[in-house]
N, C-alpha and C positions, 0 to 999 in steps of 0.2 A: 781397469778393464782394458783388455786387448782391443786394439783398433779393428774396425770392420773393413778397413782398407789397408792391405798389407803389401809392401814391396820389399824384395830382397834378392840377393844373389844366391842361387841354389846350385849345389853340386852333389851328384850321387855316385856311390861306390858300391860294388858288389864284393863282399868280404866273407871270410870264414869265421867260425867261432874262435879260432886262435887269434885271428886278426882283431876281433872285437875285444878279446881279453887284453891284448897289448894296448889298444887304444884306451880302454877303461882305466888302466893304471895311471895314465896321464890325465885323463878327464877327471878322475876323482881328486887330483891335485889342483887342476886349473879351473874346474867348473863346478856347478852345483846341480842337484836334481831339480828338474822342472816341477812346478806346482802339481801337475798331473804327470808324475814320473812314469808310471806304467798304466797303459790303457789298451783297451780293445777297440780298434778303429774299424768302422764299416763305411765304405764309400760306394754310393750308388750312382753310376754314370749314366747321364742322359745322352741320347744320340738319335739320329734319323734312322729310318728303317734300313738304310744302306750303310750305316756306320760311318758317315762322311767325316765326322769330327775325329774319330779314333784313327781312321786311315790317314787323315791329314797330319795328325800328331806323329804317326809312324814315319811319314815322309820327312820329318824334321824341318819344317819351314822356318823362316826367320821369325815369323809371328804366328802364334796359334792360340786358340781359345777353346774352353770347354766348360760344361756345366755339370756339377755333381752335387749330391746331397751327402753330408757326412754326419755320422752318428757315433757317439762314444758309449761303450757299454756301461749300463747303470746310470745314465744321465738322460733325463727326459727332454732332450733338445735335439733338433736337427738343424744343421747349418747348410743352407742353400748357397752354393759358392760358384761364382763365375771366375774361373782361373785363367789368367792370360800369361803367356810367356814370350819373352823376346830373347832370341838366341843370337849370340855373337861368337867370334872365334875362341875367345878365352872365358866366356861367361854365359850364364843363363840368368836373366832377371825375371822374377815372377811377381805378378800383381794379382791379388786375390780380393774380390769384393764379395761380401757375404751378409746374409740376413738370417736370423734365427727364428724358428717356430717349434711347436711341440710335435711329438710323434703322432698324436691324434690328428692334429691339423695337417701334418704332412700326408697322412693317409687320405684326408679330405681332398688335398691338392691332387694326389694321384688319381683319385676317383673322378676328378673334374667338378666337384661340388663347390669349390672356392678357388680364388686366385691368390697369388703370393701377397699382393698388397693388402687384401682383406685380412689375411691371417697374420701378417707382420704387425699390423696395427694393435694387436692384442698385447704384444710384448715389446713394443717399440722403445728403443733406448735414446734415439735422437732422430732428427729429421732426415739425416743421411740414410738411415735404414730404409725409410720409405722409398727414397730414390733408387736404392739398390734393389728393392723389391720390384719396382717398376721395370728395371733392367732385366731381372730374372723372368718376369712375365713376358716381356717383349721377346727375349731370347727363345723361350719355349714356344711362343705363338709363331714367331717368324719362321722357325725351322721345323715346326711340328715335332718337337723333341719328346721322347718317351724314355722311361727307365729301361736300360739295356743290360748292363753288367754290374753285378755286385762284387766288390773286392774287399777282402777282410784280412787283417793282420794284427799282430801284437806289437805295440810300440813302446820303446823305452826312450825317455827324453832328458836332455841335459841343457842347461843354459849358462852362458858366461858373460863376460864384459862386452860392451859395444854390441849388445843384442846378438851375439854369437849363439847359435843353437845347433845341437847335434842330436839326431835321432837314429835309433836302430829299429828297423822293421823286420819282424820274423814271422814264420808260420803263414806265409802268403797263401791265401785260398781265394776261390772265386765261384760264382754261380751265375747262370744265365736264365734261370727260371725260378719261380717262387721267390721273388725279389723283396721279401719282407725283411725289415731290420730285426724283427722279433725272432727270426730263425738264423741269425747271422753266423752262428758257429758252424753251420753245415756248409760244406763246400768242397771242391776239388783242390788238391794240393798242387801248387805251381812248380816249386823247385824240386829237382830230383838229384842234385849233386851237393857237394860240401860248401860251395860258395853261394850260400842261401840266405845271407843277411844283407839287407839294403841299408847302408849308412848314408844319411843325407846331412849335408852341412849347409846351413843357412846363415848368411851374414850380410851386414850392411857395409860392404867394403872388402878389403883384402883379408885373407885368412891369417891367423896368428902363426908366427914362426914355429912354435913348438908343435903345432898340428901338421904343418907342411913338412917339417923334418921327420916326424913319425911316419907320415904317409910314404915319404921317399925311402926310409929305412925298410919298410914292410912291402915296398913295391906295389903300393895300392894307388891306382890311378882313376880319375873321374871318367865316367862314361854316360852315354845317353841311356836312360832306363825309365820308360813310362810304364808303370804297373799295368794299367788297363791296356796299353798298346801291346805289351808283351803277351798278356793274357789273350787278347784278340788274335794275335798271330798264332798262338798255340791252339786256340779253338779252331781256327780255319785249317790249320795243318792236320788236326785230328779228323776233321770232316772230310778231308781229301785223301785220307789213307785208304 
């Protein structure tokens, strides 16, 4: 069972389909398919009415924190996640604390008929889950957070030695109303150009030499890319046109 407290170095790259094809030639030799190799991912981001947390993320502070609910297509579980990131000159270290509930219970949470601690007790795996549930409840109450933006994409995942993980996120879409996971396939398309795949590399330490060499050959470089941050900027730009 994957830990409900996760920390790792994360780097993101915007790549083309041709870039992906070149990376996959090496990945198929060096890594293996993840247990959930292909999945449809939906992330519902919570924020204040003024979008304070998303705006803070866009400003790229040294420390940032956000709350989201994640759902995988065909799987009756919702992961409530407090995601924290510490940014340095050469790295981004992410910490993720999460607790799991059912879709029906998540709908109860959104309607205000139950809190996370009450719901988490139904499927608790260890005492740490209850502590994380308390943190989520506190986070929601303290900042009066509400569901704001639903982000959807198709993910392809690979894992290697030393907990190296590489994912490819494609078909990025979003919605700001009717935020139900049940209608997650509907949404506006984000990317309009060829560099429309988000490759994310997650590792506990330095990246393997074969991967660094391949990136250098293809002139692919890491960049700051928050999905919900970029989508928020696009929404605001469209509103001001």
